[in-house]
C-alpha positions as CSV (number, residue, x, y, z in Angstrom):
1,M,0.0,-0.1,0.3
2,K,1.4,3.6,-1.2
3,D,2.0,5.8,1.0
4,F,0.4,9.2,0.4
5,K,0.5,11.3,3.5
6,E,2.0,14.2,1.3
7,K,0.4,14.2,-1.2
8,L,-3.0,13.9,1.2
9,S,-1.7,17.3,2.8
10,L,-2.0,19.3,-0.3
11,V,-5.9,18.1,-0.6
12,P,-8.0,20.9,-0.5
13,T,-11.4,21.1,1.7
14,K,-13.7,21.7,-1.4
15,P,-16.1,19.9,-3.2
16,G,-15.2,17.5,-6.3
17,S,-14.5,14.2,-8.0
18,Y,-11.4,12.0,-7.6
19,Q,-10.0,9.6,-9.7
20,M,-7.8,6.5,-8.3
21,K,-5.5,5.1,-10.7
22,N,-3.2,2.2,-10.8
23,K,0.1,1.7,-11.8
24,D,-0.7,1.6,-15.7
25,G,-2.2,5.0,-15.1
26,I,-5.8,3.0,-15.8
27,I,-8.5,4.9,-13.7
28,I,-10.0,2.2,-11.6
29,Y,-12.4,4.2,-9.4
30,V,-14.4,7.8,-9.7
31,G,-16.0,9.3,-6.4
32,K,-17.3,12.6,-5.6
33,A,-17.0,14.6,-1.7
34,K,-18.6,17.5,-0.4
35,N,-14.9,17.6,1.2
36,L,-11.7,16.2,-0.6
37,K,-9.6,16.1,1.6
38,N,-11.7,14.0,4.2
39,R,-12.6,11.7,1.8
40,L,-9.5,10.9,0.5
41,K,-7.9,10.2,3.5
42,S,-10.4,7.8,4.7
43,Y,-9.0,5.4,2.1
44,F,-6.1,5.6,3.7
45,T,-5.8,5.6,7.2
46,G,-7.6,3.1,9.1
47,T,-8.8,-0.4,8.9
48,V,-10.0,-1.6,5.4
49,T,-11.9,-4.6,4.1
50,G,-13.4,-6.2,1.4
51,K,-13.5,-4.2,-2.2
52,T,-12.3,-1.3,-0.1
53,R,-9.2,-3.0,0.4
54,R,-8.7,-4.5,-2.9
55,L,-9.2,-0.9,-4.2
56,V,-6.9,0.7,-2.0
57,E,-4.0,-1.7,-2.6
58,D,-4.3,-1.3,-6.8
59,I,-4.3,2.2,-6.4
60,D,-0.6,3.8,-7.4
61,D,-1.7,7.2,-7.7
62,F,-4.8,9.6,-7.3
63,E,-5.9,13.4,-8.8
64,Y,-8.6,15.2,-8.1
65,I,-10.9,17.9,-9.9
66,V,-12.3,21.0,-7.5
67,T,-16.0,22.2,-8.5
68,S,-18.3,24.6,-7.2
69,S,-20.6,23.0,-6.2
70,E,-21.5,19.3,-5.3
71,L,-24.2,19.0,-7.7
72,E,-21.3,19.9,-10.1
73,S,-19.0,17.1,-8.8
74,L,-22.1,14.5,-8.9
75,I,-22.1,15.5,-13.0
76,L,-18.4,15.7,-13.5
77,E,-18.3,11.8,-11.6
78,I,-21.0,10.1,-13.5
79,T,-19.4,11.6,-16.7
80,L,-15.9,10.1,-16.0
81,I,-17.2,7.2,-15.1
82,K,-19.2,7.0,-18.7
83,K,-16.2,7.7,-20.2
84,Y,-13.5,5.0,-18.2
85,N,-16.2,2.5,-16.9
86,P,-13.8,2.1,-13.6
87,K,-13.8,-1.2,-12.5
88,Y,-14.6,-0.6,-8.9
89,N,-17.5,1.4,-9.4
90,I,-20.8,0.3,-9.6
91,L,-21.6,-2.5,-12.0
92,L,-25.1,-3.2,-12.7
93,K,-25.4,-7.0,-13.1
94,D,-28.4,-7.0,-15.8
95,D,-27.1,-5.6,-19.3
96,K,-30.7,-5.3,-20.2
97,S,-33.4,-2.7,-19.9
98,Y,-37.1,-3.0,-18.3
99,P,-39.9,-3.4,-21.0
100,Y,-42.9,-1.0,-21.9
101,I,-46.3,-1.5,-22.7
102,E,-46.7,1.0,-25.8
103,L,-49.9,2.3,-27.0
104,T,-48.6,4.4,-30.4
105,S,-50.5,7.8,-31.0
106,E,-50.7,7.1,-35.1
107,K,-54.3,7.3,-37.2
108,Y,-54.4,3.2,-36.7
109,P,-52.7,2.9,-33.2
110,R,-50.8,-0.5,-32.5
111,L,-49.9,-2.0,-29.2
112,K,-46.6,-3.5,-28.6
113,V,-43.7,-4.2,-26.3
114,V,-41.2,-2.1,-26.4
115,R,-37.9,-1.8,-24.8
116,N,-35.2,1.5,-25.8
117,V,-37.8,4.0,-24.6
118,K,-35.0,6.9,-25.0
119,R,-35.4,6.7,-28.8
120,K,-39.3,6.6,-28.3
121,K,-41.8,9.5,-29.8
122,K,-43.3,11.5,-26.5
123,K,-46.6,11.8,-28.2
124,N,-46.4,7.9,-27.6
125,H,-48.4,6.5,-24.5
126,L,-45.8,3.8,-22.2
127,Y,-46.8,2.2,-19.5
128,G,-44.5,0.0,-16.9
129,P,-42.0,-0.8,-16.9
130,Y,-42.3,-4.1,-16.3
131,P,-39.9,-5.6,-14.7
132,N,-41.2,-9.2,-16.2
133,V,-40.9,-9.1,-19.8
134,Y,-43.3,-12.4,-19.9
135,A,-46.2,-10.5,-17.9
136,A,-45.5,-7.4,-20.3
137,R,-45.8,-9.5,-23.4
138,K,-48.9,-11.8,-22.2
139,T,-50.9,-8.5,-21.5
140,V,-50.7,-7.3,-25.1
141,N,-51.2,-10.6,-26.2
142,M,-54.2,-10.5,-24.6
143,L,-55.3,-7.3,-25.3
144,N,-54.3,-7.7,-29.1
145,R,-56.8,-10.2,-28.9
146,L,-59.8,-8.4,-27.5
147,Y,-59.3,-5.2,-29.4
148,P,-58.8,-5.8,-32.8
149,L,-56.2,-2.8,-33.3
150,R,-53.4,-2.4,-36.1
151,K,-50.8,-5.3,-35.9
152,C,-48.7,-4.7,-39.0
153,E,-45.5,-2.0,-39.0
154,T,-46.6,-0.7,-42.0
155,L,-49.9,-0.8,-43.7
156,G,-50.0,-3.5,-46.1
157,K,-51.5,-4.3,-49.5
158,D,-54.1,-6.4,-49.0
159,L,-55.9,-8.1,-45.8
160,C,-54.0,-10.3,-43.6
161,L,-54.7,-13.4,-41.4
162,Y,-55.7,-11.3,-38.4
163,Y,-58.7,-9.6,-40.2
164,H,-60.0,-12.9,-41.0
165,I,-60.0,-13.9,-37.2
166,H,-61.2,-10.7,-36.0
167,E,-58.0,-9.7,-34.6
168,C,-58.1,-6.5,-36.8
169,L,-60.5,-4.4,-38.6
170,G,-58.6,-4.2,-42.0
171,Y,-57.1,-0.7,-42.1
172,C,-54.6,-1.7,-44.9
173,K,-58.2,-1.6,-47.0
174,K,-61.0,-0.4,-44.6
175,E,-61.8,3.1,-43.5
176,I,-62.7,2.8,-40.1
177,D,-64.4,4.6,-37.8
178,Q,-62.1,7.2,-35.2
179,D,-64.8,6.8,-32.6
180,R,-64.4,3.2,-32.4
181,I,-60.8,3.7,-32.3
182,K,-61.2,6.1,-29.7
183,A,-63.2,4.0,-27.7
184,M,-60.7,0.5,-28.1
185,T,-57.9,2.8,-26.9
186,K,-59.6,4.8,-23.9
187,E,-60.6,1.1,-22.6
188,I,-56.9,0.1,-23.1
189,T,-55.5,2.9,-21.8
190,S,-57.7,2.4,-18.4
191,F,-56.8,-1.4,-18.2
192,L,-53.1,-0.2,-17.9
193,K,-53.5,2.2,-15.7
194,G,-55.3,-0.5,-13.3
195,D,-58.8,-0.4,-13.8
196,S,-59.6,-3.6,-15.1
197,E,-63.6,-3.7,-14.6
198,I,-64.2,-3.2,-18.6
199,V,-61.6,-5.5,-19.9
200,V,-63.1,-8.6,-17.1
201,S,-66.5,-7.2,-18.2
202,K,-65.8,-7.9,-21.9
203,L,-63.9,-11.3,-20.9
204,E,-66.9,-12.7,-18.9
205,K,-69.2,-11.5,-22.1
206,E,-66.8,-13.4,-24.7
207,M,-66.5,-16.6,-22.2
208,Q,-70.3,-16.7,-21.9
209,K,-70.4,-16.5,-25.6
210,A,-67.8,-18.9,-26.8
211,S,-69.8,-21.4,-24.4
212,D,-73.4,-21.0,-25.9
213,N,-71.7,-21.9,-29.2
214,L,-70.1,-24.6,-27.7
215,N,-66.5,-23.3,-28.2
216,Y,-65.2,-24.8,-24.6
217,E,-61.5,-24.4,-26.1
218,R,-61.6,-20.3,-26.4
219,A,-64.4,-20.3,-23.3
220,L,-61.5,-22.1,-21.5
221,E,-58.4,-19.5,-22.6
222,L,-60.6,-16.8,-21.7
223,K,-61.1,-18.2,-18.3
224,E,-57.6,-18.5,-18.0
225,M,-57.1,-14.8,-18.9
226,L,-59.4,-13.6,-16.7
227,E,-57.8,-15.8,-13.9
228,N,-54.4,-14.2,-14.9
229,I,-56.1,-10.5,-14.5
230,R,-56.9,-10.8,-10.8
231,I,-54.0,-12.7,-9.7
232,T,-52.1,-10.0,-11.3
233,L,-53.9,-7.4,-9.1
234,K,-54.0,-9.4,-6.3
235,K,-50.2,-9.5,-6.3
236,Q,-50.5,-5.5,-7.3
237,K,-53.0,-4.6,-4.5
238,I,-51.8,-1.8,-1.5
239,D,-53.7,0.9,0.1
240,L,-53.1,4.2,-1.9
241,N,-54.8,6.8,-3.7
242,K,-54.9,6.2,-7.9
243,G,-53.5,9.0,-8.4
244,Y,-50.5,8.1,-7.0
245,N,-47.1,7.4,-9.5
246,F,-43.9,7.6,-8.1
247,D,-40.7,5.2,-8.0
248,L,-39.8,4.2,-3.9
249,I,-36.4,3.1,-3.1
250,D,-34.7,2.1,-0.3
251,Y,-31.6,0.2,0.7
252,Y,-29.8,-1.9,3.8
253,H,-26.2,-2.4,3.8
254,D,-24.2,-5.0,6.1
255,H,-20.5,-6.7,5.8
256,N,-19.7,-5.0,2.6
257,Y,-22.8,-5.4,0.6
258,L,-25.6,-3.0,-0.4
259,S,-28.8,-4.5,-1.1
260,I,-31.2,-1.7,-3.2
261,Q,-34.8,-2.3,-3.6
262,V,-37.3,0.0,-5.9
263,F,-40.6,-0.3,-5.8
264,F,-42.8,1.2,-9.3
265,I,-46.1,3.0,-8.0
266,R,-48.3,3.4,-10.9
267,D,-51.8,4.8,-10.1
268,G,-51.7,3.4,-6.8
269,L,-50.4,-0.2,-7.8
270,L,-47.7,-1.9,-7.3
271,F,-46.3,-2.0,-10.8
272,G,-43.6,-3.9,-9.7
273,R,-40.6,-4.2,-8.3
274,H,-36.4,-4.6,-9.0
275,S,-33.6,-5.2,-6.6
276,D,-30.0,-5.9,-6.4
277,I,-27.5,-6.4,-4.3
278,I,-24.0,-4.9,-4.8
279,S,-20.6,-5.3,-3.6
280,S,-20.2,-1.8,-1.6
281,L,-16.8,0.0,-0.8
282,G,-18.9,2.0,2.2
283,N,-19.6,4.8,0.8
284,Y,-23.5,3.6,1.0
285,E,-25.0,7.2,0.5
286,D,-23.2,7.9,-2.2
287,E,-23.2,4.6,-4.0
288,V,-26.8,4.4,-3.7
289,V,-27.1,8.5,-5.6
290,E,-24.7,6.9,-8.2
291,Y,-26.4,3.5,-8.5
292,I,-29.9,5.3,-9.0
293,I,-28.7,7.2,-11.8
294,K,-27.0,4.5,-13.2
295,F,-30.3,2.4,-13.3
296,Y,-32.6,5.0,-14.4
297,E,-29.7,5.5,-17.2
298,K,-30.7,1.7,-18.2
299,I,-34.4,1.8,-18.1
300,G,-34.6,4.8,-20.2
301,L,-37.2,6.9,-18.1
302,V,-37.3,8.7,-15.5
303,P,-40.4,9.1,-13.3
304,N,-41.9,12.5,-12.1
305,Q,-40.9,11.6,-8.1
306,I,-38.5,9.1,-6.4
307,L,-39.0,8.5,-2.6
308,V,-35.7,8.1,-0.6
309,P,-35.1,7.9,2.8
310,K,-34.0,10.8,4.6
311,E,-30.0,9.7,4.4
312,I,-30.2,10.4,0.6
313,D,-29.2,14.0,-0.5
314,K,-32.9,14.9,-2.2
315,D,-32.1,18.0,-3.2
316,L,-29.1,16.7,-5.4
317,L,-31.2,13.6,-6.9
318,G,-33.9,16.1,-7.7
319,S,-31.5,18.7,-9.0
320,Y,-30.1,16.1,-11.4
321,F,-33.1,14.6,-12.8
322,N,-34.9,18.2,-12.7
323,I,-37.4,15.9,-10.7
324,K,-39.3,15.6,-7.4
325,V,-37.2,14.0,-4.6
326,N,-39.1,13.3,-1.2
327,T,-39.1,11.6,1.9
328,P,-42.0,10.6,3.6
329,V,-42.2,10.7,7.5
330,R,-45.7,9.6,8.5
331,G,-48.6,7.8,6.9
332,K,-48.8,5.1,4.2
333,L,-45.8,5.6,2.1
334,K,-43.4,5.9,4.9
335,K,-44.7,2.2,6.1
336,L,-43.7,1.8,2.4
337,L,-40.8,2.9,2.4
338,D,-40.1,0.6,5.6
339,L,-41.6,-2.0,3.4
340,A,-39.3,-1.8,1.0
341,R,-36.0,-1.4,3.6
342,E,-37.2,-4.6,4.9
343,N,-37.2,-6.3,1.3
344,A,-34.1,-5.6,0.7
345,K,-32.7,-6.4,4.3
346,E,-34.4,-10.0,3.4
347,K,-33.0,-10.6,0.3
348,L,-29.5,-9.4,1.8
349,D,-30.2,-11.9,4.4
350,L,-30.8,-14.7,2.4
351,E,-28.6,-14.5,-0.4
352,E,-25.3,-12.9,1.5
353,E,-23.5,-15.9,2.6
354,T,-23.7,-17.4,-1.2
355,I,-22.6,-14.0,-2.9
356,K,-19.6,-14.0,-0.3
357,K,-19.1,-17.6,-1.0
358,D,-18.8,-16.8,-4.9
359,D,-16.5,-13.6,-4.7
360,E,-14.0,-15.6,-2.5
361,K,-14.2,-18.1,-5.4
362,R,-13.2,-15.6,-7.6
363,L,-10.9,-13.5,-6.0
364,K,-8.9,-17.3,-4.8
365,A,-9.2,-18.0,-8.3
366,V,-7.2,-14.8,-9.9
367,E,-4.7,-15.0,-7.4
368,E,-4.6,-18.8,-8.4
369,L,-3.9,-17.8,-12.0
370,K,-1.5,-15.2,-11.3
371,D,0.8,-18.0,-9.5
372,L,0.1,-20.5,-12.3
373,L,1.4,-18.3,-15.1
374,N,4.0,-16.1,-12.7
375,I,1.9,-12.5,-13.9
376,P,1.7,-9.6,-11.4
377,R,-1.9,-9.2,-12.2
378,A,-4.8,-11.5,-13.9
379,S,-7.6,-9.4,-13.3
380,R,-8.5,-8.5,-16.8
381,I,-9.2,-10.9,-19.3
382,E,-9.9,-10.7,-23.2
383,S,-11.4,-13.5,-25.1
384,F,-11.9,-14.4,-28.8
385,D,-13.7,-16.5,-30.9
386,N,-14.8,-16.8,-34.6
387,S,-18.0,-18.6,-36.4
388,H,-18.0,-18.7,-40.6
389,L,-21.4,-17.3,-42.4
390,F,-22.7,-19.5,-44.9
391,G,-19.4,-21.5,-45.1
392,T,-17.1,-19.3,-46.2
393,F,-17.8,-15.5,-44.4
394,Y,-16.1,-14.8,-40.9
395,V,-17.0,-12.7,-38.1
396,G,-15.6,-12.7,-34.7
397,G,-16.2,-11.9,-31.3
398,M,-14.8,-10.8,-28.2
399,V,-15.6,-11.2,-24.4
400,V,-14.2,-9.2,-21.4
401,Y,-14.1,-10.5,-17.4
402,D,-12.7,-8.6,-14.5
403,D,-12.1,-10.8,-11.5
404,F,-14.5,-13.5,-13.7
405,L,-17.5,-10.7,-13.7
406,P,-18.6,-10.8,-17.1
407,Q,-17.9,-6.9,-18.5
408,K,-20.8,-7.0,-21.6
409,D,-20.8,-3.6,-22.5
410,L,-16.9,-4.1,-23.3
411,Y,-18.1,-7.1,-25.7
412,R,-16.9,-6.5,-28.9
413,K,-18.6,-7.9,-32.6
414,F,-16.2,-8.1,-35.3
415,K,-16.7,-8.1,-39.3
416,I,-14.1,-10.1,-41.0
417,T,-13.1,-9.4,-44.6
418,T,-14.2,-11.5,-47.5
419,E,-10.7,-12.7,-48.4
420,V,-10.3,-14.6,-45.1
421,K,-11.2,-18.3,-45.6
422,D,-10.0,-19.8,-42.2
423,D,-10.0,-19.6,-38.8
424,L,-6.8,-18.7,-37.9
425,S,-6.8,-16.0,-40.5
426,A,-10.3,-14.9,-39.3
427,M,-8.3,-15.0,-35.1
428,K,-5.0,-12.9,-37.0
429,E,-7.3,-9.8,-38.5
430,V,-9.5,-10.0,-35.2
431,V,-6.7,-9.6,-33.0
432,Y,-4.7,-7.4,-34.7
433,R,-7.7,-4.6,-35.4
434,R,-8.4,-5.3,-31.6
435,Y,-5.0,-4.0,-30.5
436,F,-4.4,-1.8,-33.2
437,K,-7.3,0.1,-31.5
438,V,-5.9,-0.4,-28.2
439,L,-3.1,1.6,-29.1
440,M,-4.3,4.3,-31.4
441,E,-7.0,5.1,-28.2
442,D,-5.6,4.8,-25.3
443,L,-7.6,1.8,-24.1
444,E,-6.7,-0.6,-21.3
445,K,-5.0,-3.7,-22.1
446,P,-5.5,-6.6,-20.7
447,D,-3.6,-8.4,-18.0
448,L,-4.6,-11.7,-20.3
449,I,-5.9,-13.3,-23.6
450,V,-7.3,-16.6,-23.6
451,L,-7.3,-18.1,-26.5
452,D,-9.9,-21.0,-27.8
453,G,-7.4,-23.4,-29.0
454,G,-3.7,-24.9,-28.6
455,K,0.0,-24.3,-30.1
456,T,-1.7,-23.1,-33.6
457,Q,-3.9,-20.4,-32.3
458,I,-1.5,-19.3,-29.1
459,K,1.4,-18.7,-32.1
460,V,-1.0,-16.8,-34.4
461,V,-1.4,-14.4,-31.7
462,K,1.9,-14.1,-30.7
463,E,2.8,-12.8,-33.9
464,I,0.3,-10.4,-33.8
465,I,0.9,-9.0,-30.3
466,S,4.7,-9.2,-30.4
467,S,3.9,-7.0,-34.2
468,L,2.5,-4.0,-32.3
469,K,5.4,-3.9,-29.8
470,L,2.8,-5.5,-26.8
471,N,3.4,-7.6,-23.8
472,I,0.1,-9.6,-23.2
473,P,0.1,-13.3,-21.7
474,I,-1.4,-15.7,-23.7
475,I,-3.0,-19.2,-22.6
476,G,-5.1,-21.1,-25.0
477,L,-7.6,-23.6,-23.6
478,V,-7.2,-26.6,-25.4
479,K,-9.9,-29.2,-26.2
480,D,-9.7,-33.3,-26.5
481,D,-10.8,-35.3,-28.9
482,K,-14.4,-35.5,-27.5
483,H,-14.4,-31.1,-27.6
484,R,-14.2,-31.3,-24.1
485,T,-11.6,-28.8,-22.2
486,S,-9.0,-30.7,-21.1
487,H,-5.8,-28.6,-20.6
488,I,-4.4,-25.0,-20.5
489,M,-1.2,-24.5,-22.7
490,N,0.9,-21.3,-21.9
491,E,2.5,-19.0,-24.8
492,N,5.9,-20.9,-24.4
493,Y,3.5,-24.0,-25.6
494,E,3.7,-26.0,-22.2
495,V,1.2,-27.6,-20.5
496,L,0.1,-26.3,-17.4
497,E,-1.0,-29.0,-14.4
498,L,-4.8,-27.8,-13.3
499,S,-7.5,-29.8,-11.7
500,R,-10.4,-29.9,-13.7
501,D,-12.0,-29.8,-10.4
502,S,-10.8,-26.4,-9.3
503,N,-12.2,-23.3,-9.4
504,L,-10.0,-21.9,-11.5
505,F,-10.6,-24.5,-14.5
506,L,-14.0,-24.0,-14.2
507,F,-14.0,-19.7,-14.4
508,L,-11.9,-20.5,-17.5
509,T,-14.1,-22.8,-19.2
510,R,-16.9,-20.5,-18.3
511,I,-14.8,-18.0,-20.7
512,Q,-14.5,-20.2,-23.4
513,E,-18.2,-21.1,-23.3
514,E,-19.3,-17.6,-23.2
515,V,-17.1,-15.9,-26.1
516,H,-18.2,-19.2,-28.5
517,R,-21.9,-18.4,-27.7
518,Y,-21.5,-14.4,-28.1
519,A,-19.6,-15.3,-31.5
520,I,-22.1,-17.8,-32.7
521,T,-24.9,-15.4,-31.5
522,Y,-24.0,-12.6,-33.9
523,H,-23.2,-15.1,-36.9
524,R,-27.1,-16.9,-36.2
525,N,-28.1,-13.1,-35.8
526,L,-27.0,-12.4,-39.3
527,K,-28.1,-15.3,-40.9
528,S,-31.6,-14.6,-38.9
529,K,-31.8,-11.0,-40.8
530,G,-31.8,-13.2,-44.1
531,S,-29.0,-12.9,-47.2
532,L,-29.1,-9.8,-48.0
533,A,-28.9,-8.5,-44.7
534,S,-26.4,-10.4,-43.5
535,V,-23.9,-9.8,-46.4
536,L,-24.6,-6.4,-46.0
537,E,-23.5,-6.5,-42.7
538,L,-20.4,-7.8,-43.7
539,A,-19.7,-5.7,-46.6
540,P,-17.2,-2.6,-46.3
541,G,-18.3,0.7,-45.5
542,I,-21.7,0.0,-45.2
543,G,-23.2,0.8,-42.2
544,E,-26.8,0.8,-40.5
545,V,-28.4,3.8,-42.3
546,R,-26.6,2.9,-45.9
547,R,-27.3,-0.7,-45.3
548,K,-31.5,-0.2,-44.9
549,A,-31.4,2.5,-47.6
550,L,-29.9,-0.6,-50.1
551,L,-32.3,-2.9,-48.6
552,K,-35.4,-0.7,-49.1
553,K,-34.0,0.4,-53.2
554,F,-32.8,-3.6,-54.0
555,G,-35.1,-6.2,-51.8
556,S,-33.5,-8.9,-52.8
557,L,-29.6,-10.2,-53.4
558,K,-30.2,-11.0,-56.5
559,K,-30.9,-7.5,-57.7
560,L,-28.0,-6.0,-55.2
561,K,-26.0,-8.0,-57.2
562,E,-27.1,-7.1,-60.7
563,A,-26.6,-3.1,-59.9
564,S,-24.4,-1.5,-61.8
565,V,-21.9,0.8,-59.8
566,E,-24.2,3.9,-61.1
567,E,-27.5,2.3,-59.8
568,L,-25.5,1.8,-56.7
569,S,-24.6,5.5,-56.7
570,E,-28.1,6.6,-56.4
571,V,-27.8,5.2,-52.7
572,L,-24.0,5.4,-51.8
573,D,-21.0,7.7,-53.0
574,K,-19.3,6.5,-55.9
575,N,-16.0,5.2,-53.4
576,T,-18.2,3.2,-51.5
577,A,-20.2,1.9,-54.4
578,E,-17.4,0.9,-56.4
579,N,-16.1,-0.9,-53.2
580,L,-19.4,-2.5,-52.9
581,Y,-19.8,-3.7,-56.5
582,S,-16.5,-5.2,-56.3
583,Y,-17.5,-6.9,-52.6
584,L,-20.8,-8.3,-54.2
585,K,-18.5,-9.9,-57.5
586,E,-16.4,-11.6,-55.2
587,I,-19.3,-13.6,-53.4
């Protein structure tokens, strides 16, 4: 642990943001403080344990930026976290945003489940978030079956199946009375806001009608829909006014872990809840604020009001989001806040031992890997795999792990040039492009590269790494004739002794499976788009906007391959059109 006594004596007692760096100059933690001097001293004086101890042991230097207010320091802190993604800052485990139900405000509205609400038009109506995507889809499917809304993305040229099974009014061919549409959307909106009476009544009538017509299968289906609604409403029922719309957040901490509970209250109903347990540095109030900001950036939509416990800086959060942030001190809302804390405590009590054991296993495996390879650090691991498309076109994938935890926002996909015809050439291209970019953009280098293969793959990657004047250790995970990982090989082509029952072996094979899954999923996603979309995905100089324009103009791979440079130039600039023309002739 480095001695910062002299440097700490010069730190001012003003608000600001501070950045901790490791020996390579990489920012590993970003924080904020009302008093920089006191906060920074707290890391290097007294006893520290758990995650804080690991952070302090990694610190080789620190910097700070003085700000004029705590709000300014919070904004700076969040900006720097986004830029550097430091390993010791809070990592949200779920990389997916919560879904919402969207009722569009088009002439002929649609009802659908959406995730990326940041891009949605404000005039469309959003309901949620739904922590359970299955429940959201089930609700949309039920409403779409009960109400003949438009189902297609764009109006077709003829009546489709939905019209013939009475789930669409035939908007593509018929002029529909707007009053009828307004009546449907009013009932749907009422249901999504928690008033189920109209929909329940409609289901009961439909069920009776189906039963009278001896359509017992349909009657049973409608009966199940009714039961699902009643179960959902029972779960959501709390004793609040219908006008209440807010999110309520509370937390509980113990032994370097922080448990956070979020309740979504919509029109007086408990719409859903979210919970998380994170490893803490002990700055609980600051970490909860950071968590809240990251959480709402992930789900994409901030409510008009948030309720938090009294320890959390309401003014700071309110100013950051420009919304109301309050703390209830009595009554039903205070009881609900207490309930959230009880839930947070219960979850931590239930899972703390499991999480602690998993953390211990991971960190022990990191130390074991360091000793096995005789390297100073083995925290950050990057692993590569390739998958071919149509037997010739290759794609690549890279996954990143930190202390054997996946960093999914750092995963990368690679389009590989059409000249590549084998796995080794594909690996060469992907590794070269990755680490050339690392050098050019001064990105963080991994402590270790893990390959899915033995001597041949290691040799190829060693050549690339050496040509770039980099010094990154490499290992290969070698499979036996039954395609199971049998042993580890280092960059000197030596087989390393490691028990297949050890945690380290288990963690390494998890990385191997994950990178294979990631690369092959990218490959399958391309195939699922159809041959034209897949070929364009790999074409040089063709991004998403150009790809959509080409798909719209030519519609099929056959027509695209028959197009001249001049015809391609109607969509692309001449240089890109010529490159695409040459590319298409090769496939």
